[in-house]
C-alpha positions in Angstrom: 11.3 -9.0 58.9 11.8 -12.4 57.3 14.9 -12.6 55.1 15.0 -14.3 51.7 16.3 -17.8 51.9 17.5 -19.7 48.8 15.7 -22.9 48.0 17.3 -26.1 49.2 19.4 -28.3 46.9 16.8 -31.0 46.6 14.5 -28.5 44.6 17.1 -28.5 41.8 17.8 -24.7 42.2 20.8 -23.5 44.2 21.2 -19.8 45.0 19.0 -19.0 41.9 21.2 -21.1 39.6 19.8 -23.3 36.8 19.9 -27.1 37.3 23.1 -28.3 35.6 21.3 -30.7 33.4 19.2 -27.9 31.9 22.1 -25.5 31.3 23.3 -27.2 28.0 19.8 -27.3 26.7 19.2 -23.6 27.4 22.6 -22.7 25.9 21.7 -24.6 22.7 18.4 -22.9 22.5 20.1 -19.5 22.8 22.7 -20.4 20.1 20.0 -21.6 17.7 17.9 -18.5 18.2 20.9 -16.2 17.6 22.0 -18.1 14.6 18.6 -18.1 13.1 18.5 -14.3 13.2 22.0 -14.1 11.8 21.6 -16.5 8.9 21.2 -15.0 5.5 20.6 -11.3 4.8 16.9 -11.1 5.6 15.0 -8.4 3.7 12.3 -8.3 6.3 14.1 -5.5 8.1 16.3 -4.2 5.3 14.0 -1.5 3.9 12.4 1.6 5.4 9.3 1.3 3.3 7.8 -2.2 2.7 4.3 -3.4 1.9 2.9 -6.9 2.4 5.6 -8.4 0.2 3.2 -9.6 -2.5 3.1 -7.8 -5.8 1.2 -8.2 -9.1 2.7 -6.3 -12.0 1.9 -6.3 -15.7 3.9 -4.8 -18.7 1.3 -3.0 -20.7 3.3 -3.3 -23.9 4.4 -6.9 -23.9 1.5 -8.3 -21.9 4.0 -10.2 -19.6 2.9 -10.2 -16.0 3.7 -11.9 -12.7 2.3 -12.2 -9.2 5.1 -12.9 -6.7 6.1 -13.0 -3.1 9.1 -10.7 -2.7 10.5 -12.5 0.4 11.7 -16.1 0.7 10.8 -18.4 3.6 13.6 -17.0 5.9 12.8 -13.4 5.1 15.5 -13.0 2.4 15.1 -11.4 -1.0 13.4 -13.9 -3.2 15.7 -14.3 -6.2 13.2 -16.3 -8.2 10.6 -13.6 -7.7 13.0 -10.9 -8.9 13.9 -13.0 -12.0 10.3 -12.8 -12.9 10.1 -9.1 -12.1 13.1 -8.5 -14.3 11.3 -10.2 -17.1 8.3 -7.9 -16.8 10.7 -4.9 -16.7 12.6 -6.3 -19.7 15.8 -6.1 -17.6 18.7 -8.1 -19.0 19.5 -9.9 -15.7 22.4 -12.1 -16.8 24.1 -9.3 -18.8 23.9 -6.9 -15.9 24.7 -9.4 -13.1 22.0 -7.9 -10.9 18.3 -7.4 -10.5 16.0 -4.4 -10.9 16.7 -2.2 -7.7 15.3 -4.0 -4.7 14.6 -0.7 -3.0 12.5 0.4 -5.9 10.3 -2.7 -5.9 9.8 -2.7 -2.1 8.9 1.0 -2.2 6.5 0.3 -5.1 4.9 -2.5 -3.1 4.6 -0.1 -0.1 2.8 2.7 -2.0 0.7 0.3 -4.0 -0.6 -1.4 -0.8 -1.3 2.1 0.7 -3.6 3.2 -2.1 -4.9 0.0 -3.8 -4.0 -3.2 -1.9 -4.0 -6.3 -4.1 -4.6 -4.5 -7.4 -2.4 -4.9 -10.4 0.4 -2.4 -11.0 0.4 -1.5 -14.7 3.9 -1.0 -16.0 4.1 1.6 -18.7 7.9 1.9 -18.9 10.5 -0.2 -17.0 14.1 -0.7 -17.9 15.5 1.3 -20.9 18.8 0.6 -22.5 20.8 3.8 -23.2 19.9 3.4 -26.9 16.2 3.1 -26.1 16.3 6.0 -23.8 18.0 8.2 -26.5 15.2 7.1 -29.0 12.5 8.1 -26.5 14.2 11.5 -26.1 14.5 12.0 -29.9 10.8 11.2 -30.2 10.0 14.0 -27.8 9.2 11.8 -24.8 9.8 12.8 -21.1 13.1 11.0 -20.8 16.1 12.6 -19.1 19.5 12.1 -20.5 20.6 10.6 -17.2 17.3 8.7 -16.6 17.2 6.2 -13.7 15.4 3.8 -16.1 18.8 3.0 -17.6 20.1 2.0 -14.2 17.2 -0.4 -13.4 16.1 2.0 -10.7 12.9 3.5 -12.2 9.4 2.8 -13.6 6.4 4.6 -14.9 3.2 3.0 -13.9 -0.5 3.4 -13.0 -3.1 1.5 -11.0 -6.6 1.3 -12.2 -9.0 3.5 -10.2 -6.1 5.4 -8.5 -5.8 9.2 -9.3 -2.2 9.8 -10.4 -1.9 13.3 -8.8 -3.2 11.9 -5.4 -0.6 9.1 -5.5 2.1 11.6 -6.5 1.3 13.8 -3.5 1.4 10.8 -1.2 4.9 9.7 -2.4 6.5 13.1 -2.5 5.5 13.8 1.1 7.7 10.9 2.2 10.8 12.5 0.6 12.1 9.0 -0.1 12.8 8.9 -3.8 12.2 10.4 -7.2 8.6 10.9 -8.2 7.2 12.7 -11.2 3.7 13.4 -12.5 2.9 14.1 -16.1 -0.9 14.1 -15.9 -3.7 11.6 -15.8 -3.0 8.3 -13.9 0.6 7.6 -14.8 3.5 8.6 -12.4 7.2 8.0 -12.4 8.9 6.4 -9.4 12.7 5.9 -8.9 15.1 4.9 -6.2 17.6 7.6 -6.9 18.0 11.1 -5.3 14.8 12.2 -3.4 13.1 14.8 -5.6 9.7 15.5 -7.2 8.4 17.2 -10.3 5.5 17.8 -12.6 5.6 18.2 -16.4 6.1 21.9 -16.1 9.0 21.6 -13.7 10.7 18.5 -14.9 13.7 20.3 -16.5 14.2 17.3 -18.8 15.7 19.3 -21.7 17.5 22.1 -19.8 20.9 20.5 -19.6 20.8 20.5 -15.7 22.2 17.0 -15.5 25.0 17.5 -18.1 28.7 17.2 -17.0 27.7 14.8 -14.1 26.3 17.8 -12.2 23.5 15.6 -10.7 25.5 12.4 -10.1 24.3 10.4 -7.2 25.2 7.2 -5.3 22.9 4.9 -3.3 23.0 1.6 -1.4 21.0 -1.5 -2.3 19.4 -1.7 1.1 18.4 0.8 3.8 19.5 -1.2 6.8 22.7 -3.1 7.5 24.6 -4.7 10.4 28.1 -3.7 11.5 30.7 -5.4 9.3 28.2 -6.1 6.5 29.4 -5.2 2.9 27.3 -2.5 1.3 26.9 -2.5 -2.5 26.7 1.1 -3.9 25.5 2.1 -7.3 25.8 5.4 -9.2 22.9 7.0 -11.0 22.3 10.3 -12.9 25.6 9.8 -14.7 25.9 11.8 -17.9 29.4 10.7 -18.7 31.7 7.9 -17.6 35.5 8.0 -17.2 35.6 9.6 -13.7 37.5 8.4 -10.7 36.6 8.0 -7.0 38.9 7.8 -4.0 39.0 4.4 -2.2 38.8 6.0 1.2 35.2 6.7 2.2 34.0 8.8 5.2 30.9 7.5 7.1 29.1 10.6 8.3 26.1 11.1 10.6 24.8 14.5 9.4 23.0 15.7 6.4 25.8 17.9 5.1 28.6 15.4 5.5 30.7 17.4 8.0 30.5 15.0 11.0 32.7 12.0 10.3 31.8 9.0 12.4 34.1 6.4 10.9 36.1 5.5 7.8 35.8 2.6 5.3 37.6 1.5 2.2 36.2 0.4 -1.1 37.1 -3.2 -2.1 39.4 -3.2 -5.2 41.7 -5.7 -6.9 44.7 -3.4 -6.5 45.8 -0.6 -4.2 45.0 2.2 -6.7 44.7 5.6 -5.2 42.0 6.5 -7.7 39.4 3.9 -8.8 38.2 4.6 -12.3 34.6 4.1 -13.2 34.6 3.6 -17.0 31.1 2.2 -17.7 27.6 1.7 -16.2 28.3 -1.9 -15.1 31.4 -0.8 -13.1 29.4 2.0 -11.5 26.9 -0.5 -10.0 29.4 -2.8 -8.2 31.2 -0.6 -5.7 31.5 -2.7 -2.5 32.2 -1.2 0.8 32.7 -3.3 4.0 31.4 -1.5 7.1 33.9 -1.2 9.9 33.7 -3.4 13.0 32.2 -1.7 16.0 30.2 1.0 14.1 27.6 2.1 16.6 23.9 1.8 15.8 22.6 4.8 14.0 21.8 6.5 10.7 24.6 7.4 8.3 25.6 8.5 4.8 28.7 7.7 2.8 30.8 10.6 1.6 32.7 9.8 -1.6 35.4 12.0 -3.1 36.1 12.3 -6.8 39.8 12.0 -7.6 39.3 12.4 -11.3 36.7 14.9 -12.5 36.4 15.2 -16.3 34.4 18.4 -15.9 34.8 21.4 -13.7 31.0 21.5 -13.2 31.1 18.0 -11.5 31.0 18.1 -7.7 34.2 17.3 -5.7 32.3 14.9 -3.5 28.8 13.4 -3.0 26.7 12.0 -0.2 24.7 8.8 -0.5 21.2 8.1 0.7 20.7 7.5 4.4 21.3 4.0 5.7 20.8 2.6 9.2 23.2 0.4 11.0 21.7 -2.0 13.7 23.7 -4.5 15.6 26.6 -6.8 14.7 26.4 -9.9 12.5 27.5 -13.1 14.1 30.6 -14.8 12.6 30.3 -17.4 9.9 32.1 -19.8 12.2 29.4 -19.3 14.8 26.6 -19.9 12.4 28.4 -22.9 10.9 28.7 -24.4 14.4 25.0 -23.7 15.0 24.1 -25.5 11.8 25.7 -28.6 13.2 24.0 -28.4 16.5 20.5 -27.0 15.8 
């Protein structure tokens, strides 16, 4: 049997190696390719549910509307688009220092594309200040005391020609979010705790959420890379003035018993109990993911170190996030910027 013989040197390949002159070019191509994927926090893979990335939404009370592309040219969240969405939602962007929940808008885009691609989303109720939310309740409206509308994480909407009950059923089967149906075409959608209800089961005025009993915490995005910093936000808060421990368990089971890693909340001091005194503070809890965290799905388990009410849980679990890969260092991407 003939044995394999490497090509001779005058072909440019020796023992399967690459011609020396080509090696630097190939290396540069690899560096540029890796750097391109590492640059920026691309939203293209950040969410479990995403539509086409184009959305047309109109506020039915103010008449303000916008048609925007949610992603920028490199796949990152388009800040300009979200500024315009905030205007439609009547969300005070500068005061809050953030946008309407990105997870909410990408989920909205996903479900709207599923049932009525390209049609206008008619916004009935977007952001509500705590004062506005209280006035809606006093007027007898279906507004919870701890409504996610106050956190910029909810909207009530309808799409012309789409049956509200049908859309409600589609969303609730995904178990991704909060979705309520009160009759006719309008439904409620939020990016808080997964749950569903109808008018007869809403429990809006039963006191179920008093004493922070239903307090919840969630991440801005669904997917992260190891060593990314996660921004967490509380919702369903009935009363502020509670404290959380800075040490956070990263768990990989639904009940929070299987600890996979630990992380520590960023803070300006070394306090053993971080106080959450107002809504704005409750939306800017930053948690760097530990290096070497293996790929997989996780939740954050946060312990309360100050509970103003005995009815309040001792700890809570976040929504599910997925960790995939390791982000390249800023020094690496800076070097690539000079070379590519």
